[in-house]
C-alpha positions as CSV (number, residue, x, y, z in Angstrom):
1,M,4.1,-15.6,-30.2
2,I,5.8,-12.4,-31.4
3,G,7.3,-10.0,-28.5
4,L,9.2,-7.1,-27.9
5,Q,12.3,-6.7,-25.7
6,L,12.5,-3.3,-23.8
7,R,15.6,-2.2,-22.8
8,F,16.1,0.8,-20.9
9,L,19.5,2.1,-21.6
10,A,20.0,4.2,-18.0
11,G,18.9,1.4,-16.3
12,R,16.1,3.1,-15.2
13,F,12.1,3.4,-16.4
14,H,10.4,6.7,-15.1
15,A,6.7,6.3,-15.7
16,T,3.6,7.3,-13.0
17,G,1.3,4.0,-12.3
18,W,-2.2,4.8,-14.0
19,Y,-4.4,7.2,-12.0
20,H,-1.6,8.0,-9.4
21,A,-0.5,11.0,-8.8
22,H,3.0,11.8,-9.3
23,N,4.2,12.5,-5.6
24,E,2.8,9.3,-4.6
25,G,6.0,8.6,-5.4
26,I,4.2,5.1,-7.7
27,P,5.9,3.9,-10.4
28,E,4.2,1.7,-13.4
29,W,5.7,-1.1,-13.3
30,P,5.9,-3.8,-16.0
31,P,5.1,-1.1,-18.7
32,S,1.3,-0.8,-19.8
33,P,0.1,-2.1,-23.3
34,W,-1.4,1.3,-23.8
35,R,1.6,2.9,-23.2
36,V,4.1,0.7,-25.3
37,L,0.9,1.0,-28.4
38,R,1.2,4.5,-27.9
39,A,5.4,4.8,-28.4
40,L,4.3,2.8,-31.6
41,V,1.6,5.2,-32.6
42,S,4.2,7.9,-32.2
43,A,6.7,6.2,-34.0
44,A,4.4,6.0,-37.1
45,Y,3.6,9.9,-37.4
46,A,7.7,10.5,-37.1
47,E,8.0,8.0,-40.0
48,E,4.7,9.6,-41.8
49,L,3.2,5.8,-42.3
50,P,-0.3,5.5,-43.7
51,I,-3.1,4.8,-40.5
52,S,-4.4,2.0,-42.2
53,K,-1.3,0.3,-42.3
54,V,-0.1,1.1,-39.0
55,E,-3.8,0.0,-37.3
56,S,-3.5,-2.8,-39.0
57,L,-0.4,-4.1,-37.3
58,L,-1.7,-2.8,-33.9
59,E,-5.0,-4.7,-34.1
60,K,-2.7,-7.5,-34.1
61,L,-1.2,-6.4,-30.5
62,R,-4.4,-5.4,-29.1
63,G,-4.7,-8.5,-26.8
64,L,-3.4,-8.7,-23.5
65,P,0.5,-9.4,-23.4
66,R,2.3,-11.4,-20.8
67,Y,5.8,-10.2,-19.8
68,R,9.5,-11.3,-18.5
69,L,11.0,-9.4,-16.2
70,P,14.6,-8.5,-15.1
71,L,15.2,-7.9,-10.8
72,A,14.4,-4.4,-10.1
73,V,13.9,-2.2,-6.9
74,D,11.8,0.6,-7.0
75,A,12.9,3.9,-5.7
76,H,12.6,7.6,-5.9
77,T,14.3,11.5,-5.9
78,R,13.3,14.1,-4.1
79,H,13.8,18.0,-5.5
80,Y,12.3,21.3,-5.2
81,M,11.2,23.2,-8.5
82,P,10.2,26.6,-8.8
83,D,6.4,27.6,-10.1
84,A,5.1,30.7,-11.1
85,H,4.8,32.2,-8.0
86,D,8.3,31.7,-7.5
87,T,7.5,29.4,-4.5
88,M,9.4,25.8,-4.4
89,T,7.1,22.9,-5.1
90,K,8.7,19.1,-3.7
91,I,8.9,17.0,-6.8
92,F,8.6,13.0,-5.8
93,D,10.6,11.3,-9.6
94,A,9.7,7.8,-9.1
95,F,11.2,5.2,-11.2
96,V,12.0,1.4,-11.4
97,A,15.8,0.4,-11.8
98,V,16.1,-2.6,-13.5
99,E,19.0,-5.1,-12.8
100,G,22.3,-4.5,-15.0
101,G,22.0,-0.8,-14.5
102,A,23.4,1.4,-17.1
103,E,26.1,-0.6,-17.5
104,D,24.3,-3.6,-18.8
105,P,20.5,-3.2,-18.6
106,Q,18.6,-6.4,-18.5
107,P,15.3,-6.3,-20.8
108,V,11.9,-6.5,-20.0
109,T,9.9,-9.0,-22.7
110,M,6.5,-8.9,-23.7
111,A,4.6,-11.0,-25.9
112,W,1.7,-11.5,-27.4
113,P,-0.5,-14.9,-28.3
114,T,-0.2,-13.7,-32.2
115,D,1.7,-13.7,-35.5
116,L,2.7,-11.2,-38.3
117,S,3.0,-11.7,-41.3
118,T,6.7,-10.5,-43.3
119,E,5.4,-7.2,-44.2
120,E,3.7,-6.4,-40.5
121,R,7.1,-7.7,-38.8
122,T,8.8,-5.4,-41.0
123,L,6.5,-2.4,-40.2
124,F,6.9,-3.6,-36.6
125,M,10.8,-3.7,-36.2
126,R,10.6,0.0,-38.4
127,L,8.2,1.5,-35.8
128,C,10.7,-0.2,-32.9
129,G,13.7,1.8,-34.4
130,R,12.1,4.9,-34.3
131,V,11.3,4.9,-30.6
132,S,13.8,6.5,-28.4
133,Y,11.9,6.6,-24.8
134,L,9.2,4.7,-23.3
135,G,7.6,6.4,-20.4
136,R,8.8,9.9,-19.4
137,A,11.2,11.0,-21.6
138,E,14.4,10.5,-19.7
139,S,13.9,7.1,-20.2
140,W,15.8,6.2,-22.7
141,A,14.9,2.9,-24.6
142,E,15.7,0.4,-27.2
143,L,12.7,-1.7,-28.6
144,H,13.7,-5.2,-30.8
145,V,11.6,-7.5,-32.2
146,V,11.8,-11.0,-31.0
147,D,10.3,-14.5,-31.1
148,V,9.2,-15.9,-27.7
149,D,8.3,-19.3,-27.0
150,G,7.4,-21.4,-23.9
151,D,5.1,-21.0,-20.7
152,Q,7.3,-19.3,-18.1
153,W,6.1,-15.9,-17.4
154,D,6.6,-13.2,-14.4
155,C,4.2,-11.3,-15.1
156,W,0.5,-12.3,-16.7
157,P,-3.1,-10.7,-16.6
158,D,-5.7,-12.8,-14.1
159,E,-8.8,-11.1,-12.4
160,R,-8.7,-14.0,-9.5
161,A,-5.5,-15.8,-8.9
162,Q,-3.4,-14.8,-5.6
163,A,0.1,-14.4,-6.2
164,A,3.1,-12.7,-4.9
165,G,1.7,-9.5,-5.9
166,A,-0.8,-7.5,-8.4
167,T,-0.9,-4.6,-10.2
168,T,-2.9,-3.1,-12.7
169,L,-1.9,-1.9,-15.9
170,L,-4.0,0.4,-18.9
171,A,-4.3,-1.7,-21.9
172,V,-6.9,-1.1,-24.9
173,S,-10.7,-2.6,-24.7
174,P,-11.3,-5.5,-26.8
175,A,-12.6,-4.4,-30.8
176,E,-16.4,-5.8,-30.1
177,E,-16.0,-3.9,-26.4
178,L,-15.4,-0.4,-28.1
179,A,-18.3,-1.2,-31.1
180,A,-20.9,-1.5,-28.3
181,W,-19.9,1.4,-26.5
182,T,-20.0,3.6,-29.5
183,K,-23.0,1.9,-30.7
184,D,-25.7,4.3,-29.2
185,R,-23.7,7.6,-28.4
186,L,-24.2,10.0,-30.9
187,S,-21.8,13.2,-32.1
188,P,-21.0,16.0,-29.6
189,K,-22.7,18.8,-30.8
190,K,-19.0,21.0,-30.4
191,G,-16.0,19.6,-30.6
192,R,-14.7,16.1,-31.7
193,D,-16.3,13.3,-32.1
194,V,-16.2,10.1,-29.4
195,P,-13.6,7.5,-30.0
196,R,-14.9,5.2,-32.1
197,T,-11.5,2.7,-33.6
198,L,-8.7,2.0,-32.2
199,W,-6.8,4.6,-33.8
200,D,-9.0,7.4,-32.3
201,V,-8.1,5.5,-28.9
202,L,-4.2,5.7,-29.4
203,T,-4.1,9.5,-30.1
204,F,-6.7,10.8,-27.5
205,D,-4.7,13.3,-26.0
206,G,-4.0,14.7,-22.1
207,E,-5.5,18.1,-23.5
208,R,-8.3,16.5,-24.6
209,Y,-8.9,14.7,-21.8
210,R,-8.9,17.6,-19.3
211,A,-10.9,20.1,-21.8
212,E,-13.7,17.1,-22.3
213,G,-13.9,16.2,-18.8
214,W,-13.5,12.5,-19.0
215,S,-13.2,10.4,-16.0
216,S,-11.4,7.8,-18.1
217,V,-9.9,8.1,-21.3
218,P,-12.1,6.3,-23.8
219,G,-11.8,2.7,-25.1
220,T,-9.3,1.6,-22.2
221,R,-9.6,-0.6,-19.2
222,L,-7.5,-1.3,-16.5
223,V,-6.2,-4.8,-16.0
224,R,-5.3,-7.0,-13.0
225,Y,-2.2,-8.1,-13.7
226,V,-0.1,-10.8,-11.0
227,F,2.8,-11.7,-10.4
228,E,4.8,-15.1,-10.1
229,K,7.4,-13.9,-7.8
230,P,7.6,-10.4,-6.1
231,P,8.0,-7.6,-8.6
232,F,10.9,-5.6,-6.2
233,R,13.6,-7.6,-4.8
234,R,15.4,-6.2,-2.3
235,S,16.4,-5.4,1.1
236,V,14.1,-2.6,2.2
237,I,15.3,-2.6,6.1
238,P,18.4,-0.6,6.8
239,R,20.9,-3.3,8.3
240,S,24.0,-2.9,10.4
241,G,27.3,-4.8,9.9
242,R,25.7,-7.7,11.6
243,R,23.1,-8.8,9.6
244,S,20.0,-10.2,10.9
245,S,16.7,-12.4,8.8
246,I,14.5,-11.6,12.2
247,R,11.8,-9.8,10.9
248,P,10.2,-6.8,12.2
249,T,7.6,-6.3,14.5
250,V,7.3,-3.1,15.1
251,A,7.0,0.3,13.2
252,R,7.2,3.6,15.2
253,F,5.8,6.9,13.4
254,A,5.7,10.2,14.7
255,I,2.7,13.1,13.8
256,R,3.5,16.0,12.4
257,S,0.8,18.3,12.9
258,A,0.0,21.9,14.1
259,V,-3.4,20.0,16.1
260,L,-2.8,17.2,17.5
261,P,-5.9,14.3,18.0
262,R,-6.5,14.2,21.7
263,L,-6.1,10.6,23.7
264,N,-9.9,10.3,23.8
265,E,-10.1,9.3,20.2
266,A,-7.3,7.0,20.1
267,L,-10.1,4.5,18.6
268,A,-11.0,6.6,15.6
269,V,-7.3,7.3,14.9
270,G,-6.2,3.6,15.1
271,E,-8.7,2.9,12.3
272,R,-7.5,5.7,9.9
273,L,-4.2,4.2,10.7
274,R,-5.9,0.6,9.4
275,V,-6.9,2.1,6.8
276,S,-4.6,4.1,5.2
277,A,-1.9,1.1,6.0
278,M,-4.0,-1.2,3.9
279,S,-4.2,1.3,1.1
280,Q,-0.5,1.4,0.8
281,S,-0.4,-2.1,1.2
282,R,-2.5,-2.4,-1.7
283,N,-1.2,-0.5,-3.9
284,V,2.4,-2.7,-3.0
285,S,1.3,-5.8,-3.4
286,G,-2.2,-5.8,-5.2
287,D,-3.9,-6.5,-2.1
288,A,-4.1,-5.5,1.4
289,R,-1.8,-8.4,3.1
290,P,-3.2,-10.2,6.0
291,V,-0.9,-8.5,8.5
292,F,-2.8,-5.3,8.0
293,S,-6.5,-6.6,7.7
294,G,-6.2,-9.0,10.4
295,H,-8.2,-12.0,7.9
296,G,-6.7,-14.9,7.2
297,E,-4.0,-17.3,9.2
298,V,-2.4,-14.4,11.1
299,S,-5.9,-13.6,12.9
300,S,-5.6,-16.8,15.3
301,N,-3.7,-16.0,18.5
302,H,-4.0,-12.1,17.8
303,R,-0.8,-12.0,15.7
304,H,-2.1,-9.6,13.2
305,A,-1.5,-5.5,13.4
306,M,-2.2,-3.9,16.6
307,Y,-2.9,-0.1,15.9
308,L,-1.8,2.1,18.9
309,S,-2.1,5.5,19.6
310,T,0.2,7.4,22.6
311,S,0.7,10.7,24.2
312,E,5.0,10.5,24.9
313,V,6.2,14.0,24.6
314,P,5.4,15.6,28.5
315,T,4.3,18.7,26.9
316,N,2.0,17.2,24.5
317,H,0.0,15.5,27.9
318,G,-3.4,14.4,26.5
319,F,-2.8,14.8,23.0
320,I,-1.9,11.6,21.0
321,D,1.7,12.2,19.2
322,H,3.1,9.0,18.3
323,L,1.1,5.7,16.3
324,T,3.0,2.5,16.6
325,I,1.9,-0.6,14.3
326,T,2.9,-4.1,15.9
327,A,2.6,-7.5,14.9
328,R,3.6,-10.3,16.1
329,A,3.3,-12.5,13.2
330,G,6.0,-10.1,11.7
331,F,6.6,-7.8,8.5
332,E,7.5,-9.4,5.4
333,E,9.6,-7.4,2.6
334,Q,5.9,-6.1,0.9
335,D,5.0,-5.2,4.3
336,V,7.8,-3.0,4.9
337,V,7.3,-1.4,1.6
338,A,4.3,-0.4,2.6
339,L,5.1,1.0,5.9
340,Q,7.6,2.9,4.6
341,R,5.1,4.6,1.9
342,L,2.7,5.4,4.8
343,R,3.3,9.1,5.3
344,R,-0.8,10.4,5.9
345,L,-3.7,9.5,8.0
346,W,-7.1,10.3,6.6
347,G,-10.6,9.1,6.5
348,R,-13.3,9.7,9.2
349,G,-13.2,10.8,12.7
350,G,-10.6,14.1,12.0
351,H,-8.2,16.0,10.4
352,D,-5.6,14.9,8.1
353,L,-2.2,14.0,9.7
354,E,1.2,13.7,8.6
355,L,3.2,11.2,9.5
356,V,6.9,10.3,9.7
357,L,8.4,7.0,9.8
358,I,11.2,7.1,12.8
359,G,11.7,3.4,13.3
360,L,11.4,-0.3,12.5
361,G,12.4,-3.3,15.3
362,Q,11.8,-4.7,17.9
363,P,9.8,-3.8,21.3
364,A,13.3,-4.2,23.1
365,D,14.7,-1.6,20.5
366,F,12.1,0.4,21.2
367,G,10.7,0.3,24.8
368,G,11.5,2.7,27.5
369,T,11.0,5.6,29.4
370,Q,13.8,8.0,28.0
371,R,13.2,10.5,25.1
372,M,12.5,9.0,21.7
373,L,11.2,5.7,23.5
374,A,8.2,4.1,23.6
375,P,6.7,3.4,27.5
376,V,4.1,0.9,25.9
377,L,6.9,-1.4,24.7
378,A,8.7,-1.3,28.1
379,E,9.5,-4.2,30.0
380,S,7.9,-3.8,33.2
381,C,6.0,-6.0,36.5
382,A,3.2,-3.5,37.0
383,W,1.0,-2.1,34.6
384,E,-1.7,0.3,34.0
385,S,-4.4,2.0,31.7
386,V,-3.8,4.6,29.7
387,T,-6.8,4.1,27.6
388,P,-10.1,2.5,28.9
389,F,-10.7,-1.6,28.9
390,V,-14.0,-2.7,27.5
391,P,-15.0,-5.6,28.3
392,T,-16.3,-8.4,25.1
393,R,-18.7,-9.9,27.5
394,H,-21.4,-9.6,30.2
395,T,-20.6,-10.6,33.6
396,K,-23.6,-13.5,34.3
397,T,-24.2,-15.6,37.6
398,V,-24.3,-19.4,37.0
399,R,-25.4,-20.9,39.6
400,G,-25.1,-18.5,42.5
401,V,-21.0,-17.5,40.8
402,D,-20.2,-14.6,39.1
403,V,-19.1,-15.3,35.6
404,D,-17.0,-13.4,33.3
405,T,-16.4,-10.6,35.5
406,I,-14.1,-7.7,34.8
407,T,-11.2,-9.5,36.6
408,D,-11.9,-12.8,34.6
409,Q,-11.8,-10.9,31.6
410,L,-9.0,-9.2,31.9
411,R,-6.9,-11.9,33.8
412,R,-8.3,-14.4,30.1
413,G,-7.1,-11.9,28.3
414,C,-3.6,-11.8,29.5
415,E,-3.4,-15.7,29.5
416,Q,-4.3,-15.3,25.4
417,F,-1.9,-12.6,24.6
418,L,1.0,-12.5,26.8
419,G,0.3,-16.2,28.0
420,V,1.3,-15.3,31.9
421,V,-1.3,-14.2,34.1
422,P,-1.3,-11.2,36.5
423,I,-0.7,-11.9,40.5
424,E,-2.8,-9.0,41.5
425,I,-5.7,-7.1,39.1
426,S,-6.9,-3.4,40.8
427,A,-9.4,-0.8,39.6
428,I,-7.6,2.4,39.0
429,G,-9.3,5.7,38.0
430,D,-13.3,6.6,37.6
431,F,-15.9,5.7,35.8
432,A,-16.5,9.3,34.2
433,T,-12.5,10.1,33.8
434,W,-12.5,6.5,31.5
435,S,-16.2,7.3,29.5
436,R,-15.0,10.2,28.0
437,F,-13.0,7.7,25.8
438,R,-14.6,7.0,22.4
439,R,-15.4,3.1,22.5
440,R,-17.5,2.1,20.0
441,R,-15.7,1.9,16.3
442,F,-16.8,3.7,13.1
443,N,-17.0,0.5,10.7
444,G,-16.4,-3.2,11.6
445,G,-17.6,-5.6,14.5
446,G,-15.6,-7.5,17.4
447,N,-17.0,-8.6,20.2
448,R,-18.7,-6.2,22.8
449,G,-20.3,-6.2,26.1
450,P,-21.7,-4.1,27.6
451,D,-21.0,0.3,27.0
452,R,-18.8,0.5,29.8
453,A,-15.2,1.3,30.5
454,F,-13.1,0.1,33.1
455,G,-9.4,1.6,34.4
456,A,-7.1,-1.3,35.7
457,R,-3.2,-2.2,37.6
458,L,-2.1,-5.3,36.4
459,V,1.1,-6.5,38.4
460,F,3.0,-9.6,37.5
461,E,5.1,-12.1,39.1
462,Q,8.1,-11.6,36.7
463,P,8.6,-8.3,34.2
464,V,6.9,-8.9,30.8
465,R,7.2,-6.6,27.6
466,G,4.4,-4.8,26.2
467,P,2.3,-3.6,24.1
468,I,-0.7,-4.8,26.0
469,A,-3.6,-4.3,24.9
470,L,-6.7,-6.2,25.9
471,G,-10.7,-6.5,25.5
472,Y,-12.9,-4.6,22.8
473,G,-11.0,-2.3,20.5
474,A,-7.8,-3.3,21.2
475,H,-6.2,-3.8,18.0
476,F,-7.3,-0.1,17.9
477,G,-6.1,1.0,20.3
478,L,-8.4,0.7,23.4
479,G,-7.6,-1.3,26.9
480,L,-4.1,-0.1,26.4
481,F,-1.6,-0.3,29.1
482,A,1.8,2.1,30.1
483,P,4.7,0.1,32.9
484,A,4.3,1.7,36.1
485,S,5.9,1.2,39.5
486,C,5.8,-2.2,40.9
């Protein structure tokens, strides 16, 4: 197999993932096949080589390569740049820092399942010697042609496999696919012809892409690549001097918005928070992690994420000012990265909201009634509803006895979720108050009984720690309780 060894001289690779805005802070990793081939085309122009000679080499590199990767960390810098209106624009510069840094950067190795003739190998080496950077101009690079053997890979193309992570990389379409695409396309009346050869595809520039209104670069495809191990290996959780291997189970966010959503819309906000968390999880891992989606083994015994909306600042009474994502299964390293990237709430059910991550940890780290603490994570022997309990079953009469009453369902929920049963359950509030809350999800199902809303007070023999959320929509903020005086 013919291979290409990429060594980033500054210990960093600067490039934005395809179809991502640069201010999303999502770097491309590993370098995409399309980006590498484009760099070789640029080198061919600099060397003033004939197109036919270079294109025959590129045809052999048209297939999908496999990768051997060094240890790496994804990171970014933030700075402000003046624009045409003399205002300061915040810029995110995302990059990947590779093992060894600038002192001894470890290489990325790409390998294609093909062989080159002596003349083609010489040409390949000549082009590589002309490339001085890959990605953005600050990604100084040295490229070397190497022979590669063995079957141990860190990253390879696979559309179906479940792996430690996945990403999408831009590659050139197969020759037959490009030929089929161009077969019935006539030359345009204005402008240049559509790309019909590999050289046309690799020289398709950004100015033409925007001017002609293309939705994607013709002759290219997005390919799913999977990783043998997580692509970015680092400790993403800030640690104190006393190290701990305990996974965080709570992520706390503050909402930054001129207009805060009402607590009555807690269910809708919880759904939007889940959508945003799953989106960031896909960006990090390739697929939404089960702890966020609620699918897989973590769905048993309510171990997956709960998306809770709370009103904690006294002046914001009745308005959501904080969001909490908590999961009894705990958040692994990739989950924490996704949570750290969760900076905006969008979707159906309200205007966009800016989020600020204010902490990761355990419920005991945040639970309390003092400033900056979350009452719903506190410890108490008495709890009262802050959002309505919506039953999951209809009350029935069996042999003259009422079963699945609201009290029965609350007691059963406490036993399943907390492992303890309250010694006292009583109703609080009135139906008019609780009926003002949204009680039906925009998307998804879930067991749901009558369209009724109830408030309750739960008293336990011993103090229990929150969060406590029971009934329909509990994982999205319905049926949420807060501590009360015992």
